[in-house]
N, C-alpha and C positions, 0 to 999 in steps of 0.2 A: 363434558369434563367433570368428575367427580369433587366432591368436598375437599377430598386429601390433596388432588391434582391442583382446584384452589389454592388451597394454602400452601403447597409447595411453590404454587408460582407466586402467590402474594411475598414469600419468601426470597426468593430470586428478585423481584420487584425491588424490595428493601434494601438486598445486598447491591443491585446495580445503582442506587440513589446512593448508596455509600461509596462504592465508587466514582461514581462520576463526582461526588461531593471532593474526595481525595485527589481527582485531577485538577479540579477546579483551583484546590487549595496548593498544590503543587506548582502551576504555571502562575497562578497570582506571585506565591513568594519568589518565582525565578523570575518575575517581570515582565511575563507574557502579556498582551493585551486580548482580553476576551473577544470574540468575532461571531456573528451570528449571520447567514446569508440564506437567502431562498432557497427553500426545498423545489422550485420549479427553476430552472434555468434555459436560455436562449439558444444552447447548443449542446452538442453530446459530451465534449470534454474529453481529455486525455486519458481515457483507460479502455483499451481495446481489449481487455480479456473479459467484459461483461457485455450480455446484452442491457441495453438502454431502453426503459420505459417512456414512449412517445406518447403525448396530448396533442389532441388538434385543437386550437384557439378557435374563439367565433370568427376572427377574422380569416381562416383558413391556413394561417402559421401555425407551427409546431412549437411545443414546450417539451421538455425532457427531465425527468425525477432524477433527481442529482445521484451519479453514484459515489461521490466525494463531493465537498465542498473548493476542491481546488479551483475551480476556474473563479469563483467571487473572491476567493482568498488573493490570489494571485494579483487580481486587478487592485485590490486594497494593500497588498504588496507595494505595488507601484506608486500609488498614491501616499502611503504612510510611512514607508521604508523603518518599518518597526517589526519585530516578533511578533508573530499572532497564535492565537491558538483555536480553536472551535470543537464542541462537543454538538452532535445532532445527529440525526437520523439520515441515513441511505441508504438508497434501494438497487437493487442488483437481479437482473432477471436471468434466463437461461437457463436449460436442465441443470447445470451443475448447483445452481441456488436453489432448487425444489425439491432435491433429494437429499437424505441423510440427517443425520441428528446434529451435526455440526455447520450446516449449510443452510440459510435463512434468505428469504427474499427483501426482508428489512431490518437492518440492525443498527446499533451503535456504534458511531466513530469518533475518536478525537484525531482529530489532522492538526499540525503544527508547523510553522515554519520559523527558524532562528535564525536571524541574520548575521553575516558576518563569520560563518561556522563552516567547517570544511566536515569530508566524511569521518573521521576519528572522531571530532567532536560530537557530530550527530549518534554516532553508535554509542558512544559513552553517554549521552544524553538518554539514550534508549534502557541503556544499561542499570543505569542510575535508579530512573524512573520504575522500572519494574523491580528492581532490589529493594526499593523501598515498601511498595505495593505487596512485594513476596511476603516482607518482613509484618507486614500488618497482618494479613491473611492467614499466613503460614508460618508463625513464628518455630514452628518447631522442627520443619523440614529445613533440610542444606538448600541454598542457594544457589545453582548451578548455571554458569554462564559459558560458552566456548566461540570461538570466531574460528570460520572455516573458509578456503575463499572455494570458488566455483570449480577453477582448474583441478584443487585435490579431490574434491568430491566426485567429478565427471572421471577423474583416473582413477578412483577407487571402484565408483560403479561399474566402468566398461574397461576399464584397463589399458586406455587408448591417451594419447596426451591429446589436451581441447585442440590445441593451435593448428596441430597436424591433422586433426580432423575435420576441422572447419576448413582446412586449405582444399578438402576434396570438394566442399560444398558449395553450390551459390547461398547466397541469402535468403532466399526463398526456401530452397530446400532444408538448410540450418534450422530455420525457424518452425517450420512443422517436425522436423524430427528432433528436435532438443524439447520440444514440449512435451514427444510422447518419450523420449527418454527420462526425461527429469519425473513424470508421473510414475513410469513404469520400473525404473530401476534408481534414481537418485533418492526420491520420496523416501524410499524404502528404508535407505539407511540414515536419513533424520529421524526416521519413525522408530528406532532403536538408540540412537541417542538421548541419553538423559539429561532433563531439563532443557536449559534455552541455548539454542544453535543460533547463532549468527552467519548467514551466507554471504559472502562479498565478493566483487571481482567479478560481475556478471558480463559475458559476451556480448558483442554489439546488437546482435538480434534479440535480445533480451534486455536491454538497458533500460528500456522505456525512456523516462527526460531524464538522465542520469550523465552529468559530466565524465567524459573520458579521462582515464589518469594517464594515458600515453597517445595522445591525439595525433600525434604523427605516424603510428603505427599500422601497416595495413589493416582491413576490417578483421581478421581471422586472426589476427594477435592482438587486437585493442580490447582493453577492459575497462569496464565503467564503474563510477563509483556509488552503486547502487546496493544496498544491504536488505536483505529480507530474515526476520526471527522467526523462529518456530519454537514450539515445546513439544518434545517427542513427537516431530512430524507434524504437529498443528499450525499453521501459518496462521500469525498473529499481528505481523506490521511488515511494510516496506517503507524504506527510507531512501531517499536521493541528495546526492550533492547536487542540487538542482541547475540546469540550464538556464542561465539567464540574458543570454543576448537572441535577439528576437531570429537573426538568421539563419545562428547556429540552431536552434533548437526547429526551425522550419526545415533546414538541412535533414536533421535527426528523425524526424516525423518521416519526410519524404522516403530516408533510405532504408525505413522499417516496415517489411512488408505486413505486421500487424495491425499498422496505424492506417496502412491504405484500404486494408481489409474491414475495418473498422469503421473508416468512413463511408466507403461504398455500401455497405450495410443498412447502416444507422443515420449517418447523416453529416452534416458539417461540424467538423472538430472545434471549431471555432467561432466566434463570431466577432465583428467589428470593433465593439468595445473593447474585447480582450485581446484583439490584434494590435488596438491602440494602446493599451495597458503595457504589451510585452515590448514594442516598438520602442516607448519610453523607457524602460526599462525594470525590471525588480532587482533588490540587492541581492547581493552575493549571500547565499543562504543553503541551508538544508532543508528538505521536507520530509514529513512521515506521517502518514495514517496508519492508524493501529485500531481493529476492531475490537469495543470493550463488550463485547457479549461472549466472543472466544476467550478472552482474557479472564474474564469473569470465573468462566467455567472452569480453566486451568487453576484459579486462585483458589476455588472451592472445591480442587480435586472430582468435579464432576465429568462426564463423558458424553454430557450432550446439551444442548440450548433449550430450554425449557419454552414451548411458544402456547399460545392461547387461540381456541378457535371459537 
């Protein structure tokens, strides 16, 4: 790395520290409690979209580098019943995180859980936070924020009604096909949108651990209280109105093909301590995970995340 590249990287590090400091100030002012969880965790966790790095312990058991602090934070939620936030490093493997200017294998994440909140409040929290940061870093630029449903974007991309299309599929086929449709047809539409776009109302096979907003509907008509915010197609955060009942969570994971495949490929999704915490119950809450490196890239008007070799 040349001297100019080193100086550029140091400027990035200073900006990242400033961003992290603003996050700490924001959540402290909003009466969230800071939390710090171990980087090594005893189970894979609930992130079926990423390859998990596995380490073998001296006793022959395995530990895993966290893809998010969710596991430990949900145990803490069960015990403390209070809103929490954490800023820390996470690790994600797989081909998708080895190439490209906005994909890195380790990065900074802020994850938070706000008790006694629902979908709309969770989205408004994200909007308020990002707007505050935008005006700090880019005061001369207009802040743009829009919310759009998955149904609308699916129709715009394919010309089809989402429920009608899902009815012709099995959950397994819908899962793999929607991944392709999202990457090939929906994402290009998001990339054309100026500013921040929040996508809501995900179908069951893309629901992750979000509560359904119409739980009695058949699976092809059910939509879930998950949101995803991007900036001109660059994914920045995912949020959920969290499932808090263990039996419903267990059934949700069993119904989603990507979770079953994740467990088969990488290992047990949960461990006895996590199961005990979830059975005890976590408070009604929204949860959100935001990648700080990508957000900083957007706030600085850059098109890549710098790395040091």
